[in-house]
N, C-alpha and C positions, 0 to 999 in steps of 0.2 A: 705500491703496486698490485700488491694483489687485491685491495679494495678495488680494481677492476673488471676482478670477475664474480662481484660479486649478483646476485640474483640469475645465477646460470640458466639456460632453458632445458640441459640435459643432468643425467650424469658425469662429474670431473673427467671417471676415467673414459670413456669416450670421446672427448674434445682429447685428452694426451694422446690416446690413435689418432687420431686424425692430422695432428700438429708434428706426432713423429713418420708418419706417413709422408708426408710435404720435404719432414727434414731429408730422411730418406729418398724421396727421390730430387733432391739436391743433390744428394753425393756422389749418386748415382750417376746425375748429370756430369758434375765432375769429372769422375775418372771416366766416365764414355766420352766426352769430350777434351780432357787434357791433351789428350794427341794433336788435335789439332795445333796449340802451342807450339809442343816440345818435339814434335815428328821434327819438323825440318830442321831444328838445333841440334840435334841427337846428329841427322844424318850427314848433316853437312862436319860433325865432328866439332862445332862451334864451342858445346855445354856438354859434360858426362850427361847422362840419361840422372843424376842422382840431383843433381844442382839445378838440371833442369826442374824436373818435378816441383822440386820445393820455389825454384821461382815462378812457376804456373800459382802455386796456391799462392802464395800470398800477392801477385798481381790480381789474380780474382776475387780476391780479398779484398783490397781498396778498388776493385770494381763496382763489387755491389754495394762498400760502402758510400763511393761517391758518385754512382752513378742515375740517382733520380729514382721516381717512380710514376713516367709514363706510361712504360711495357709492362710493368704492372696492374696499371686499373685497364690498359686496351687488352691483354687476356681477360681480367673480370668483365669488361662489357662487353666480350660477347652472346654473353645471356642478356635477355632482356631486361628492361629494371622489373619489370612486377615480378622474376621468376626474383632478382636479386631480391630485392622488399620484403617479398610476402610469401619465399617458399619457408616451413614451418623445419626448425632447426634438427633436428633428429634426421628428415629426409635429405636435407642441407648438406650433411653430415655425409650419409649414405652416398649421396649422386656423387662426393667428394670424392671418398674413398675409391669409390668404383671407378675415378677416371683415373687418381691417380695408382690405384691397381693396374689398369689394362698399361697406363707407360709404363707403369715400372717390369713387368714382362714383356716389351716389346722392347725395349732399351734393353732391359738384359739379355736377352737371344737376341739382337744384333750387333753387343758388345760381344758375345760369347764365339761368333764368329766370324768377329776381325771387321764387323761391316759398318762404313760413318753411315750412322742416321741422323733423323732432325729430332731431339726431343722437342722441340716447338713445335712438330708439326701431332706427336707424340699425344701431347698435352692438348695443342687444340681439338685433332679429333677425339680426344675422349669427352672434354665439355661439350661438342657437335652429338654423339652418343648418347650420354646423359639426357639431354636437352629433348634429341629430337625420342628419347622415351620416354621421360614424364610425360610432352605432351600426348603420345598414344594414351600413356597410362591414367591420367587426367580427362582423357578426351578433350586436349583441346587444341586448335589450329595448331598446326605442322608450320606456318607461315609466321605463328608469332609464338615459337620455341625458339628463338635467334634470333641474336640483332643481326640482321641480315647485311645493311651496309659496311655493318663492322668485319662480319664474318669475309665478306668480298673484301676487304679492306687487307685482312690479311693477310688470309692465301695469295693472292695478289704481289705481295710483299715476299712471300714465300717462293713464289714461281719465277717473280723477276730478280731475285734477288744473288741465286747462284748465276743464272745468264750475264748477271749485268758485271760481278766475281771474272764469268769465262771472257770478256770482252775487255774487259779494263786490264785484268794481271797480262792478258795477250798484249793488250796496244802497250804498254810499257817495258815487257818482252823486248818486243819489238826494237820503243826505243830504244833502249840500251844495251841491243845486238847494234843498233845503227848507227850510236851515238860515242858506246865507250870499251873501244877494243882495237883500239888503238895504239898504248905503250902497254912494254909487257905486264907494268900492275893494272893496267885495266884489262887486260885478259885474264886476269886471272879469276875474275870474278867469272867468266863462262865455262870455268873448269870444276869438273866435279873432283869429291875428297881422292877419288884414286889418283887421277890425272896431274893434282898439284902435287902427290906426294912422292910421284914418277919425276917428277922435273927436278923439285925440290932438295925430297927426300923427307918435308915435313909432314906430320900429321894432321897436323892442324891449320887453319886458314890462315894469313895475313889477319893481326890486331884491329884494320881499319871492315875485312870480313865480318870477322866475329862480331866488333861492335855492331854495324849494323844487323845481322840476324840475331842478334840477342835484344837490340833495342824494338825491333818489328817485332820480334814474339811477345814481349812483353806490351808491346802493343794490342800484342793478340786474346792475350790473355786477362788484360785490364779489359777490352772489350766485351770478352764474353761474362764476365763477370756482372757488367755493368748491363747485357741483356738479359742472360738466362736469368741472374742474383731475382733480378725484379718478378720475376715469374712466381719463386718464388714467396717472398713478400704478398704476392698478390692473395695466393692460395691461404695464407697462412690470416691476414686479413681478413677474407671473407669464409674462414671456420669461424674467427672472431666473434665478427658483426652480427655471425647468426646466430652462434651460441652466449655470447658474456654481451647484450646489447648494450647493457646499464655501462659498462666504462670503454665500449668501441664504435659505437654506432655516428659517432663524434667525437671529436678529439678535444679530449678532456682537458688536454691542457694548454689549449690551444690559446694563448694570449691575448691582451683588450686588443689589441690592435688589429688581432690577425678576424675577431670578431666584427669589427668596425670598417675594417677593410670587405669583409662580405656583407654586412648591410650595403653600404655606400655602393658594389655593386648593382645588388637588386634593388636601389631606388634610382640608378642611372637608367637601369633597363626597362624600368616604368616610363623614363620618360622617354627612352629612344622607342619604345610600342609605341608608347602613345602618339611621337611623330610620325611615325609609320605603319599605323593602324590601316590603310587601305590596301598597300604590294604585301604587308606580311600575315595579312585574315586566312588567303587561300591554301600558303605554305604552311601556319601551324594546322590547317583543319585537316593536313591530307597526314598527321601524324598517327602510328598507328598504339600510341598509350593508350590503354585503358587504367585508371588510377581512380583509386577508393582512400579518400582525405576523410577522416572522423573525427570529427570534435565534442566535447561536451556541449557547444553551441551551435554545430551544424553538424552535415553531411551534406556533402558533395562530389554527384559523381562524375566522372570524363570519360565520355566511348571515344569513338570515329565518328556515332552519331552530331551526337551532341556540343564536340568541342570545337569552342572558337575563341573570339578576342576575350570576351567579359568573363570566362569562365581563367582564364590563362591568369590575366588582369587580377583576376580574385587568390590564385596558387600566390602572387605576387604579395598582395594584399593580407594574406594569411602569414607571409613568411616574414612579414615587417610586422606583424604582429606579434610573433616571438622573438624579433630577434631587436627589439626596441627596449633603449635601459637598461639591458645585460651586459654585464662585463664578463661573463665567466660561465661558462655551460654547467659547472657545478651546479647553477642556481635553480637549472632546468630540471622535471624531474623526467625519469625515462619516458614515459609518453608523448614528453612533449620533446625529447631527444629526437628518439624513432618519424616524429612527424616533418621535423624541421631535416633531419635528411629524407626522409619522402621527397618531401617537396623541392630542395633543393639539387635533387638529382633528377625528378623532373621538368624544374623549369631551366637544370642547360641545356635537358633534350632538347627543348623550345628554342632554343640559342641553335642549335646546334643545324635544325631544319633551316631554322631564320637566317643561318647563314649560308646555307648552298643555294637561297635567292640569287638569280643571274641579275635579278634588280637593282644588286645592292654595290657597294663600290668596294673597292678594296681596301681604302681605309676604314670601311662601315664592317669589314669583315673581320680586319683586324682589332679593331675595338672591340667584339662582340667575342672573339676570342678574346680578350683581356680580362671582361668582366665572368667569362663560362670560367679560368681559371681561378680567378675573386671567387667566384662563389661555391667552386667546391674543395677550396684550398682548406678547410676543416674536416670538411666528410671525405677527400679522398689522400690520405695520409696514413707514413706507417711508423710507430713507435722504435726509438732509435736501436730497444733493445731484440727486437721484429730481427730489422737489417742486421744488426752483430750478429744474431743466430743464425742465420740465414747466408752471410756471407762464410763463419767458422766449417758449417754444413759442405758447400758448396769446396772452399777450398782444402779443406781436409780430403773432398772424395777425391779432388785434381789429384792428390797426391799416391794415388792407387789404382790398378787396372790398367793402364796407359799400355801397354804392350803391344798389344793386338791391334787396334784402330793403329798405333804409329805403323805398325810393320805397315800395315796396307795404305798408308797416305807415304809413305817414306819411298817404300820399294813397290808398289801392285801394281801405280799409277801410271807412271812413264814405263818406257819399256828400255832406258836407257837411265844411268843415274843420275840424282837429282844435283843439279848445279848450287853454287855457293850464288848466281845473277838468280834462277829460278824460286830459292829459298825465299829472298829477301823479296824479291816482290811478290809471291804469294799473299805472306806474310802483311808485307804491308798492305796488300790489297784489299784481305778480310779484316785487317783493322780497322782502316778508313771505314769502311763499307759498316762492320756491323758498330762499328761509335754512334755513325751518323744515324741511325736505324735505330739505336738503343735513345740518343735523345732527342729523338721525331716521333718514339713512342710504338714504336711497330719492333715490334717481334720478328726474329728473323734466326737460318739456320747457319750456325758456326759449323756446322761440319761440312756444309753441301758449297755453303762460300769458299771453304776454304780448298777443300778437294777440288771444283770447278778453279781454284785459281789457279789448282797444281794442273791440271790437267788443260788449262791456257797456255801456259808457260811451257810445258812440254810439245802440246802443236805448232806455238810458235818456233822455237826452238829447233823441228825438224824431228825429234827425238820420237813422235806418236807416243799415242797411250796404248794399256795394253786391255783390248777389250774386251776378254771374262770379267776385267776388275769393273770398268764402265758399268758394264754388262750388268752387273751385281748392284751395282753404289746405286744405279735409275731405278731396276726393276724395287730394290727397298725405300728407295724417292718417292715410289709411284703407291707402295702397299703400303707405306706405314698412315694415312692418315685414313683407307678403307678401313682398315684393321684395326685403329686404336678404336673409329667410330662404330663398331660393329663387335667389339670388346667391352670394351667402355659400358657398351648399353646392355649387351648381354650380362654382365656383370650387376648393373643398377636395378634390371630387370629379378632374374635369377634371386637378390638381397630381399629387393622390396617381398616378393612371392613369398617368401620366406617367413619373412618377420612379418 
């Protein structure tokens, strides 16, 4: 594995520092968000705090391990392709460290005061901050500093997901209250632990209620790992691609079958473009991409003014030339690997633009999406050791520091004590919402979804919510993004100015 770190662009110590920053961020993310999974099972006495946090750590680990990579690269693609491909490794690491340090500072501050805050918001705000600052320092257009469509999509998901959590949890609670409270056994689920203890003298809930609470808590832990763990994987890959391109710019362990699949996708894409030139030409010309491709034989520059179908097909031809007759990326030299990554990423960008056309059918969109997946399969990847490292950092982080935010969720959201039904409904809503988001490539806030789900159950139950707590949560929710933008941008500007 050490051979992958050959031809480092920077000193190994700086690389190690950047990797430690990422792992520290994931550990903080773990203990900051552990309360989301353990608060309800602890406050409903379904599990002791000791076993609850261990359970959360274990299933966070499996969530990272099995959660895929769609969220990881959704975060990375907040940055424009040109910045991802062309930023110098030293400046790239300064940008990454500034972004992570701002996220760590804000997460630690909100955790200290027991305020549920979104690690996703801090990370995305950090990316926006360093991107805008970099645009100012390099005197480039702010409009090109970010992948604006991707930013809009992710911010929309961060805004909409808590509202959906509130509505879905409230609706489920309404159905449960209406159709599941006739028998004595059914009524037990609508009691608080204190109320049930007064009725039958038992401190712990009945077995079936405990199982429902524990299983739903496992679901929250797993889905949290699947979503938030991917962010750390994406950041580590961003570091390694920048500073050790020889080993990580493409998947050096890609099989012959995977390379053939990528080559076939390029060939099919060429055929598709030849068949649809009249309808796609206008869409491709709208692309904001500025791409510099150089080889020993030719140099092609594409910009807004001269990007057309012939240039796009030239990119496809250049990609075919590199991929033809190779069975392993080990055969390629470093420059060829860099060029291949550039070409594949730019071609996938054009697929995204083409698939947004209103003139193509649903079947064609599905076809283009499949081609895009195959084209990126050997450049959007993560070695298993990176996934395990992030999974370990997140799971160990979940086993510490959970008390502060657990108290807020368990005691300070509602005016009355949490019932078993409210705990189950809130956790099922959060687990399902985060799970769907993880496998569709949308980063969401576990903290805000669960908090809003708890609030939704409290409102429907008639107990109401505590105004000061909700006000503080909303204030933190509103301030997290702008503060992260300012903080990361300031740290980046100060560091670059000093150095």
